[in-house]
C-alpha positions in Angstrom: 4.8 -36.1 49.6 8.2 -34.8 50.4 8.6 -31.6 52.5 12.1 -30.5 53.3 12.2 -28.7 56.7 15.2 -26.5 57.7 15.8 -25.7 61.4 18.1 -23.4 63.3 20.9 -21.9 61.2 20.0 -24.2 58.3 16.9 -22.1 57.6 19.3 -19.8 55.7 19.7 -22.6 53.1 15.9 -22.9 52.4 16.0 -20.7 49.4 18.6 -23.0 47.7 16.4 -26.0 48.4 13.2 -24.3 47.2 14.9 -23.4 43.9 16.0 -27.0 43.3 14.5 -29.2 40.6 11.5 -31.3 41.6 9.7 -34.6 40.7 6.0 -35.1 41.1 3.5 -38.0 40.7 0.3 -36.4 39.4 -3.2 -37.9 38.9 -5.1 -36.0 36.2 -8.8 -36.3 35.6 -9.7 -35.7 31.9 -13.1 -34.5 30.7 -13.7 -31.4 32.9 -12.0 -28.2 34.1 -12.2 -26.4 37.4 -11.5 -22.7 38.3 -8.5 -23.7 40.5 -7.2 -26.3 38.0 -7.5 -28.9 40.8 -10.1 -31.0 42.6 -10.8 -28.3 45.2 -12.2 -25.9 42.7 -15.6 -25.4 41.1 -16.4 -27.2 37.9 -16.6 -25.1 34.8 -18.9 -26.1 31.9 -20.4 -29.5 31.2 -18.4 -32.7 31.4 -16.9 -33.9 28.1 -16.2 -37.5 27.1 -12.4 -37.7 26.7 -11.2 -39.1 23.4 -9.6 -42.5 23.4 -6.0 -41.7 22.7 -3.4 -44.2 21.5 0.0 -44.3 23.3 1.6 -42.4 20.4 -1.1 -39.7 20.5 -0.9 -39.3 24.3 2.9 -39.1 24.0 2.6 -36.4 21.3 0.4 -34.3 23.6 2.8 -34.7 26.5 5.9 -34.0 24.5 4.4 -30.6 23.6 5.0 -29.6 27.2 8.6 -30.8 27.6 11.7 -28.6 27.4 11.7 -24.9 28.0 8.1 -23.7 27.9 6.0 -20.7 28.8 3.3 -21.3 31.4 0.5 -19.2 32.8 0.3 -19.4 36.6 -3.2 -20.2 37.9 -5.3 -17.5 39.5 -5.4 -19.5 42.7 -1.7 -19.3 43.3 0.8 -17.4 45.5 2.3 -15.5 42.6 2.2 -11.7 43.3 0.8 -9.0 41.0 1.2 -5.4 42.2 2.2 -6.7 45.7 -0.9 -8.9 46.1 -1.1 -12.7 45.8 -3.2 -14.0 42.9 -5.4 -16.1 45.1 -6.4 -12.9 47.0 -7.7 -11.5 43.7 -9.4 -14.8 42.8 -11.2 -15.1 46.2 -12.5 -11.5 45.7 -13.9 -12.4 42.3 -11.3 -10.4 40.4 -9.4 -11.7 37.3 -6.2 -9.8 36.8 -3.7 -10.0 33.9 -0.9 -12.5 34.6 2.5 -12.7 33.0 3.6 -16.0 31.6 6.5 -17.7 33.3 9.4 -19.5 31.7 9.7 -23.0 33.2 11.4 -26.2 32.3 9.9 -29.8 32.1 12.7 -32.3 31.7 10.6 -35.5 31.5 7.0 -36.8 31.6 6.5 -40.5 32.1 3.0 -42.1 31.9 2.4 -44.4 34.8 -1.3 -45.2 34.1 -3.8 -44.3 31.5 -7.3 -45.7 31.5 -10.6 -43.9 30.5 -10.5 -40.4 32.0 -7.7 -41.2 34.4 -4.1 -40.3 33.7 -1.2 -40.7 36.1 2.2 -39.2 35.2 5.6 -38.6 36.8 7.0 -35.2 36.0 10.5 -33.9 36.5 10.8 -30.2 36.3 12.3 -26.9 37.3 11.2 -25.0 40.4 8.2 -22.8 39.7 6.4 -25.2 37.4 2.7 -25.6 38.3 1.5 -29.1 37.8 -2.0 -27.8 38.1 -1.4 -25.6 35.1 0.1 -28.5 33.2 -3.0 -30.5 33.8 -5.3 -27.7 32.7 -3.2 -26.9 29.6 -3.1 -30.6 28.7 -6.9 -30.8 28.9 -7.2 -27.8 26.6 -4.7 -29.3 24.1 -6.6 -32.6 24.0 -9.9 -30.7 23.8 -11.8 -32.2 26.7 -10.6 -30.2 29.7 -8.8 -31.6 32.7 -7.9 -30.9 36.3 -5.4 -32.1 38.8 -7.0 -34.7 41.1 -4.0 -35.8 43.3 -0.4 -34.7 43.6 2.6 -36.1 45.5 6.1 -34.6 45.5 8.8 -37.3 45.4 12.0 -35.3 45.0 13.4 -31.8 45.8 17.0 -31.4 44.5 19.0 -34.4 45.9 16.3 -35.2 48.5 14.0 -38.1 47.8 10.8 -39.3 49.3 12.3 -42.8 49.9 14.9 -41.2 52.3 12.3 -39.1 54.2 10.9 -39.8 57.7 7.2 -39.7 58.6 6.0 -37.3 61.4 5.3 -40.4 63.6 8.9 -41.7 63.1 10.4 -38.3 63.9 8.2 -38.0 67.1 9.4 -41.4 68.2 13.0 -40.7 67.6 13.0 -37.3 69.4 11.4 -38.9 72.4 14.5 -41.0 72.6 16.8 -38.0 72.0 17.8 -39.6 68.7 18.4 -36.9 66.1 19.9 -39.2 63.5 17.1 -38.2 61.0 18.5 -34.7 60.7 20.9 -34.2 57.8 23.9 -31.9 58.2 23.9 -28.6 56.3 26.8 -29.4 54.0 25.0 -32.4 52.6 22.1 -30.3 51.4 23.9 -28.5 48.6 25.7 -31.3 46.6 25.5 -29.4 43.4 27.7 -26.6 44.8 31.5 -27.0 44.6 33.2 -27.2 48.0 36.0 -24.7 48.7 38.1 -25.4 51.8 39.1 -22.4 53.9 42.0 -22.0 56.4 41.5 -20.4 59.8 42.4 -16.9 58.6 39.9 -17.1 55.7 37.2 -18.4 58.0 37.7 -15.4 60.3 37.4 -13.0 57.4 34.2 -14.6 56.1 32.6 -14.5 59.6 33.4 -10.8 59.8 31.7 -10.1 56.5 34.8 -9.8 54.3 35.7 -11.5 51.0 38.4 -14.1 50.6 40.8 -14.8 47.7 41.0 -18.4 46.7 42.1 -20.1 43.6 40.0 -22.8 42.0 40.4 -23.9 38.4 36.8 -24.7 37.6 34.8 -21.9 39.3 33.0 -19.3 37.1 31.8 -15.8 37.8 28.4 -15.7 39.7 28.7 -19.4 40.8 27.6 -20.4 44.3 30.1 -22.4 46.4 30.1 -24.1 49.8 32.8 -22.5 52.0 34.0 -25.3 54.2 36.2 -25.7 57.3 38.8 -28.5 57.3 36.7 -30.5 59.7 33.8 -30.5 57.2 31.7 -27.8 58.8 29.8 -25.5 56.4 30.9 -22.0 57.1 28.9 -20.1 54.5 27.6 -20.1 51.0 29.7 -17.8 48.8 29.4 -16.2 45.4 32.4 -16.2 43.0 33.4 -12.7 41.7 
């Protein structure tokens, strides 16, 4: 799926991209669970024949996971407990207490449902584990489930349809064509742009604050600080 890559100075923007909302297409296999919640793990228990759900019943199960929800991260994940990643505990055979995380699922659309196969499109906040969604859905239905395939199709305002394959990028760079690289100021469309004059730009580049009036900004909000020519100078925080 989609993997945004930042280079050079733009690596400083990666945390804003990582925290953006995301969309996934997930294939979920009903009838059995795994210890990793996905197809790479070991099966747990015996297989169970999934119930035949009507569209209304399936929608009712999925709607239970939409909105602001609490989610338990899987043991095989990069979440840290006491400075150590959970997958390190899991590989050592240790099961540690995990804190639930508050995540948001905006929408779940059913793309395909037949037998034990369920394909869905999920739009959600950063930090939501689709593997945990599959596992929890299986528990709610009562037959177990695991994530079989996953493709990320959106990160913030970046979409898979606008992405370039590695082969295309390799071909373009051989021709010294860097048209596939997006400029930094386009990566943060959700942030208001605040134009700066030469004096303000100098202050920002020397680590100082600037005073600028803007009627819609609120305390704590991030803004793009821009030069008149359209160059992104910095990301600022309103105080």
